[in-house]
N, C-alpha and C positions, 0 to 999 in steps of 0.2 A: 465396543469401547464407548464409554459415556463422554459426552461433550461437556467439558468443564470450563472451557475458555474459548474465545473466538478463534484462537490459533489452532484449535482442534478441528475446526470446520474445513472440510476439503475444498469448498468453494473459496474460502479465504486463502488457503494455502496456494491454490492454483492462481487466483487473481493476483496475489502478492508476487509470485514468481513471474507471471506474465508482465506485471508492471516493471519489475527489475529488468527483464529482457528488453522491453520496449525502451526503457530509459537508456540502457547500454547501446542499443542499436541506433538511437537517434542522437546521442550525445556528441559523438565525434563528427559525423558527416553533416548534420543539419542543425547544429546547436543554435546557429544564428537565426534560423527561420521560426517565425511565430507558430506555424502549424506543428512543428516538432515539439515545441514547448507545450502546446495545448494537448497533444496526444499523450505526452508524458503525464501531465496533470490529470487528465481523464483516467488514464490507467491507474495512477496512484490513488485516485478517489474511490475506486471500486473496493479494495481491501479496507480503506478507511471507513467507508459507509457500512461495510459488514461489521467492523468492530464497533461502530457507533450503534448499530442496531442491537448488537450483543450487549452493549453497555446499558441499554434501556432495560434489559432483563435483569441486569445486576445492579442497576442504579448507581453506577460509578462513571464519572465523566473522564476518568483517566485513560480509558481504553483507546479512544481516538488519538490522544496525544502519544500514546505508546507506539502506534503504527508509524507516525511521522518520525519518531526517534529511531525506530527500526530501519526506516529508509535512510536516515542520515548515516547510520553505521554501515548498513549493507551496501550502500552505494559509495562508500569510502570518503564521505565528506568529513568524517571525524576519525 
C-alpha cells in the first residue's frame, strides 16, 4: 500500500494511539500533577512531529494543526 498521507504511516498510527492511552490513564488520577501533564504533552508531540515531517514533503502547514484537531475530537473535548 502506498503511503499518501501521514496517517498511513504505522509509526504515526501507533504513536497516536499510545498518546491517547497515556492521556486517558493520567487524566483522572493525576490530572493535577505537573509530571502527568508533561507526559501527556510529550506523548502527543510524537504524532504531531511525524505529521510535521510529512508536511515538509507535501509543503502544507495544515498537517500539524490537523493532528491537534484529531486529539480534540478523539479525547472528547468537542
